[in-house]
C-alpha positions as CSV (number, residue, x, y, z in Angstrom):
1,Y,87.0,109.7,107.9
2,S,90.3,107.8,108.3
3,P,90.1,104.1,109.3
4,K,93.9,104.1,110.0
5,P,94.6,104.0,113.7
6,M,96.6,107.0,114.8
7,N,100.3,106.4,115.9
8,T,100.4,103.0,114.3
9,Y,103.8,101.6,113.3
10,T,104.0,101.6,109.6
11,P,107.0,99.4,108.4
12,W,106.5,100.2,104.7
13,V,107.6,103.8,105.4
14,G,111.0,102.5,106.4
15,V,111.1,100.3,103.4
16,S,110.1,103.2,101.2
17,L,112.9,105.4,102.7
18,A,115.5,102.7,102.2
19,V,114.5,102.3,98.6
20,A,114.6,106.1,98.1
21,A,118.1,106.2,99.5
22,F,119.1,103.3,97.2
23,I,117.7,105.0,94.1
24,A,119.3,108.3,95.0
25,G,122.6,106.6,95.6
26,L,122.5,104.8,92.2
27,V,121.5,108.0,90.3
28,L,123.8,110.5,92.1
29,S,126.9,108.3,92.8
30,N,129.0,109.7,90.0
31,V,127.6,113.2,89.7
32,N,130.0,115.9,88.4
33,I,129.3,119.0,90.5
34,E,131.3,121.1,88.0
35,R,128.6,120.7,85.5
36,K,125.4,122.2,87.0
37,L,123.2,120.8,84.3
38,D,124.4,117.3,85.0
39,L,123.7,117.8,88.7
40,Y,120.2,119.1,88.2
41,V,119.3,116.5,85.6
42,K,120.4,113.7,88.0
43,L,118.5,115.3,90.8
44,A,115.4,115.4,88.6
45,I,115.7,111.8,87.7
46,A,116.2,110.7,91.3
47,S,113.2,112.8,92.4
48,I,110.9,111.5,89.8
49,A,112.0,107.9,90.4
50,T,111.7,108.1,94.2
51,F,108.3,109.8,93.9
52,C,107.0,107.1,91.5
53,V,108.5,104.1,93.2
54,C,108.5,105.1,96.9
55,T,105.6,107.5,97.4
56,V,103.2,106.0,94.9
57,C,104.1,102.4,94.5
58,I,105.2,101.5,98.1
59,T,103.6,103.9,100.6
60,T,100.4,104.7,98.8
61,T,99.7,101.2,97.8
62,A,100.4,99.9,101.3
63,L,98.1,102.5,102.8
64,W,95.4,101.6,100.3
65,L,95.7,97.8,100.8
66,L,95.7,98.0,104.6
67,W,93.2,100.7,105.4
68,Y,91.6,102.4,102.4
69,N,90.6,99.6,100.1
70,Y,86.9,100.6,100.3
71,M,87.9,103.1,97.6
72,T,89.2,102.2,94.2
73,Y,93.0,102.7,93.8
74,P,92.6,105.7,91.5
75,E,90.2,107.3,94.0
76,F,92.7,106.8,96.7
77,I,95.5,108.3,94.7
78,I,93.4,111.5,94.2
79,F,92.3,111.5,97.8
80,R,95.8,111.0,99.2
81,F,97.7,113.4,96.9
82,F,95.2,116.2,96.5
83,A,92.6,116.0,99.3
84,N,95.2,115.1,102.0
85,G,97.9,117.3,100.4
86,Q,100.7,114.7,100.0
87,I,101.6,116.2,96.6
88,Y,102.4,119.6,98.4
89,N,104.5,117.8,100.9
90,S,106.4,116.0,98.2
91,L,106.9,119.1,96.1
92,F,108.2,121.0,99.1
93,N,110.7,118.2,99.9
94,Y,112.0,118.1,96.4
95,A,112.3,121.9,96.3
96,V,114.4,121.8,99.4
97,L,116.5,119.1,97.8
98,F,117.1,121.2,94.7
99,I,118.1,124.2,96.9
100,T,120.3,122.4,99.5
101,F,122.0,119.5,97.6
102,P,124.2,121.7,95.3
103,T,125.2,123.8,98.3
104,F,126.3,120.8,100.3
105,M,128.1,119.3,97.3
106,G,130.0,122.6,96.9
107,L,130.9,122.6,100.6
108,K,132.1,119.0,100.4
109,K,134.3,119.9,97.4
110,R,135.9,122.8,99.3
111,L,136.5,120.8,102.5
112,T,138.0,118.0,100.5
113,K,140.2,120.5,98.6
114,N,141.5,122.0,101.9
115,K,142.5,118.6,103.2
116,Q,144.8,118.0,100.3
């Protein structure tokens, strides 16, 4: 059973995405792509921070407060992440990030080098 009306505008998702972009920008602003370990450590920090702040604190809390407050918050966390599968969606998104981001950074470096 889901009390949330389908196709409802959800402004906290936009807020969550803006905060995720801000966090990623702060963490990855001075990344050195020559040092792969530095790149992956910063990607991990950005991923963990955005998951905790955006997915858990903003989106999940807003969903719980607006539509699922008949459950306790810990019950809703378990329900949303495991029964509804949000954890798998998040893990897939972060896996794609770890695969594609270094590739795009390398491409950016080559394109910038060719312009000089």
